[in-house]
C-alpha positions as CSV (number, residue, x, y, z in Angstrom):
1,Y,-27.7,-22.4,-4.2
2,R,-24.8,-23.0,-6.6
3,V,-23.9,-21.3,-9.9
4,A,-21.9,-23.0,-12.6
5,F,-20.4,-21.1,-15.5
6,I,-20.4,-23.4,-18.5
7,N,-18.8,-22.8,-21.9
8,H,-19.1,-25.3,-24.8
9,G,-20.3,-28.0,-22.4
10,R,-17.3,-27.5,-20.0
11,I,-17.8,-26.3,-16.4
12,L,-15.4,-23.3,-16.0
13,E,-16.3,-22.3,-12.5
14,L,-18.6,-23.6,-9.8
15,N,-19.5,-21.4,-6.8
16,H,-22.0,-21.0,-4.1
17,M,-24.3,-18.0,-4.7
18,K,-23.3,-16.5,-1.3
19,A,-19.6,-16.7,-2.2
20,L,-20.3,-14.8,-5.4
21,D,-22.3,-12.1,-3.5
22,R,-19.3,-11.4,-1.2
23,S,-16.6,-11.7,-3.8
24,A,-15.4,-9.5,-6.7
25,V,-16.0,-5.7,-6.6
26,Q,-15.9,-3.5,-9.7
27,V,-14.2,-0.2,-8.8
28,T,-14.1,3.2,-10.6
29,I,-11.2,5.4,-9.6
30,R,-10.5,9.0,-10.5
31,V,-7.1,10.4,-9.6
32,G,-5.2,13.6,-10.6
33,Q,-2.7,12.5,-13.2
34,P,-2.5,8.7,-13.6
35,T,0.9,7.7,-15.0
36,P,1.6,4.4,-16.8
37,A,3.6,3.3,-13.7
38,F,0.6,4.0,-11.5
39,L,-1.7,1.9,-13.8
40,D,0.9,-0.9,-13.7
41,E,1.0,-0.9,-9.9
42,L,-2.8,-1.0,-9.7
43,A,-2.7,-4.5,-11.2
44,R,-1.3,-5.8,-7.9
45,F,-4.7,-5.0,-6.3
46,G,-7.0,-6.4,-8.9
47,E,-7.4,-7.3,-12.6
48,G,-8.7,-5.7,-15.7
49,V,-7.2,-2.3,-15.1
50,Q,-8.5,0.1,-17.8
51,L,-8.0,3.8,-18.2
52,H,-10.9,5.5,-20.0
53,K,-9.2,8.4,-21.9
54,I,-12.4,10.4,-22.5
55,N,-13.3,10.9,-18.8
56,G,-10.0,9.9,-17.1
57,N,-11.7,7.2,-15.0
58,I,-9.9,4.0,-14.2
59,Q,-11.7,0.7,-13.7
60,L,-10.6,-2.5,-12.2
61,T,-12.0,-5.5,-10.5
62,L,-10.9,-6.2,-6.9
63,P,-11.1,-9.8,-5.4
64,N,-13.2,-8.6,-2.5
65,E,-14.5,-5.5,-0.7
66,E,-11.8,-5.8,2.0
67,T,-9.2,-4.6,-0.5
68,L,-10.9,-1.2,-0.9
69,P,-9.2,0.5,2.2
70,Q,-5.8,-0.8,1.2
71,L,-6.3,0.5,-2.3
72,A,-7.4,4.0,-1.1
73,N,-4.4,4.1,1.4
74,W,-1.9,3.1,-1.4
75,I,-3.3,5.7,-3.8
76,I,-3.0,8.5,-1.3
77,S,0.4,7.4,0.2
78,S,1.9,7.2,-3.3
79,G,1.3,10.9,-3.7
80,N,-1.8,10.8,-5.9
81,T,-4.9,12.9,-5.4
82,L,-7.9,10.7,-5.0
83,Y,-11.1,12.3,-6.4
84,E,-13.3,9.2,-6.6
85,L,-13.4,5.6,-5.5
86,S,-16.8,4.0,-6.3
87,P,-17.3,0.3,-5.7
88,R,-20.1,-1.9,-7.1
89,Q,-20.7,-5.6,-6.8
90,V,-19.9,-7.6,-9.9
91,S,-23.0,-9.0,-11.5
92,L,-23.4,-12.7,-12.5
93,E,-23.2,-11.6,-16.2
94,D,-20.0,-9.6,-15.6
95,R,-18.4,-12.5,-13.7
96,F,-19.3,-14.9,-16.5
97,L,-17.6,-12.7,-19.0
98,Q,-14.5,-12.5,-16.8
99,V,-14.4,-16.3,-16.5
100,I,-14.8,-16.7,-20.3
101,G,-12.0,-14.1,-20.8
102,E,-9.7,-15.9,-18.4
103,V,-10.2,-19.1,-20.4
104,S,-9.6,-17.6,-23.8
105,G,-6.6,-15.6,-22.5
106,D,-8.3,-12.2,-22.7
107,S,-8.6,-9.9,-19.7
108,A,-12.2,-8.9,-18.9
């Protein structure tokens, strides 16, 4: 099966369903004291890095599941204490919103 993301009659992305199933992973991270430099460096692993000030969780979207061990190793080797690393597959709805955000220049 194929999935097309369409906005205002224009195809923004066309993928096989299986490719979407294996692709992007939304990750929630909790570390000791995340600094602005730490958050900036996270951007090299994925997109949409967000720090939630209320609970201290950080969210980002990785391109694939294979990036998870690299991310965990980097967090620990950079001297941070890793308390949580929770992945979940990105839903079709979430991916659509990311694609729309990329087109409009916003980050999802």
